[in-house]
N, C-alpha and C positions, 0 to 999 in steps of 0.2 A: 735480427728480423728487416725485412727489408718494407720500406714505405712507399705506398702508391705516390703520384703523381697530384692523387687531391688533396690528398691526407695534407700532402706537402701546401701544398694550396690552403687549403681549406681551415687545417686545426695552427699549424702555424704562421701562413699568413707569404707564404711564396707565393711571386706571381707566374702565375703562367696563363699565356697567351687564348689557348687550346681549351677549358675552362670558362663556361659562362653560369653564373651563381646560379641555381634553382629559387625558386618566389622560397621556396622554405628552408634555405639555408640563408636567405637575406632577414628570414625573419625569424631567426636569430638572436638580434641584436642588434643596435640603434648604430653602432660602430661596428669597425674589421676587428677591434680588439675584440670587443664587445663577441663580435659571434664568433671569431675564432677561440676564444674558452669553452660560448656556453659547446662547441661543438668540441672539444677537447672531454669539458663532461660525460657527455651522449658515452663516451668510450673507457669512462673512469672503472665502472662497473660490469661483466660478461651478462650478457644477456639471460634471460629466465631460461630457466632449463628445457621447457617444454619449446619455446619461439629453435631455439638448440637444435633440439628435436630434430621441430619441422622444414628447417634450414636444408635437416644431413639427409633428410628421408625427400625433399622434393632435390635437392646435387645428385643424390645416388641415384637415381632415377629420371635424372636429366629432366625434371618437371618443373611447369612457372609459378613461380611462386608470387603472387600479389592478391586483388580481389575479383571476383567473378568477372565482369568488364575484362580485366585485364588479362588472363587468361582465354577467356571467347576472341582477346582480340590474337591473342599469340595462335592458337587455336586455328583458328582462320588462317595465320600467317605461316604455319609452318604445315599445314594438312594433317593435322596428326595432335592425337589427342595427347593436353598435358594434364591432367588429370592424374591426383596419383593414387598406384594404386596397391591396393591396402594388403596386407601380407596375412596367408593364408598359411597358415603348416599340414599338409598330410601326416594322417597319423603312420607312422613305421609299423611293418610288420612284425607284429610280437612284443609291441608295444602295451605297459600293464594293465593298460582294460581289456585286452584278449586274455591275460591269463584266467584261469577259471572259469572257464566256457568251456 
């Protein structure tokens, strides 16, 4: 599996001039080694299934995933809804509910 440039930078300490560390990354540790170690630990376990499913739904529907404020900003920029559509299944003709009527 190929690694992204930010992974090499954040997890392994490879210098990349195009990356500016985010304040949350900087808060992971007092020095580069501690930050890199803490960053790697974030990915030791897969995300919980509910978060993984939320990510899948948002990705499949090409919707923004984030806070209400973030989604409102994206809606304004994209000039379209970024809210996930709920899944509605229609009853098929001849479903078990139709038997015996």
